[in-house]
Residue, then its C-alpha position, 0 to 999 in steps of 0.5 A: m487486692k494487695d497486702k502491705s508488701n504488694k504481693q497479690l493475695l487473690s488469684l483472680t485476674y480477669k472476668i470471663g464470663e456472667v450469667q444472667k440473674d438466676l440462671l447459673t446452671i453447670s450443665s457438665y463438667s470434667d476434671t479440666f472444664i465445666k459448662i455453664e449455659s452451654k459455654r465451656y470455662n477451663l479450670p481453676l476458676c471462681i464464681i461469685g454470684n453470677n460472675i465467672f472469673q479465672w483463678n490463676d493458682k492451680n495448686y489448691l493447697n495455696l488456699n489459706l484463710e486469708i485468701v478466702k476471707n479477703l475474697f468473701d469480704d470483697s464479694n459481699r462489698s460488690v454483690v447486691e446481696s450478701i454471699e451466703v456460702i463459699v464452696i471449694g470444689l477440688s478436681s484433684g487432690k485430697i480434701n483432707n489437706l484442707i481440714d486446716l483451712k476448714n477448721k479456721s473458717m469455722d472459727a472465723k465464722l465463715p460459711l465454707e464448705i470443701m468437696k470434690h469438684d463433681a459435688a461442688c457443681r451439683t451444690i452450685n446448682i441447687l443453691s442457684m436454683e434456690g436463688r442463694k448468692i454463692l462464692a465457689i472457687i473450683i480447682 
């Protein structure tokens, strides 16, 4: 997805994995990787439904409302069921630095939650077990 000046808005480059329906379970995690179905994925990454993508931007401070909204809108067009929640998990950095993004997301009616990456991994597992469609960025 590109804007009018041909700058890339999203940091997704390529798909690095996919899980079978209803099997997205993060079995372990560290500050540099997570394991899904015994396969290791290096951070940062993005999970959309059951698809796993490499996320190129390691600086969480570059996240903004435009990026999150465009990713959410594109995800809803490409996933069979609508994305119900956006989870941003930070392996480093302060959540307070993204309070402005959280507030703008609330104003834009985007279901965004920001948390440390370990809490994000547990949340992703619970939401996946409930059959809910998620969009997660783990940086």
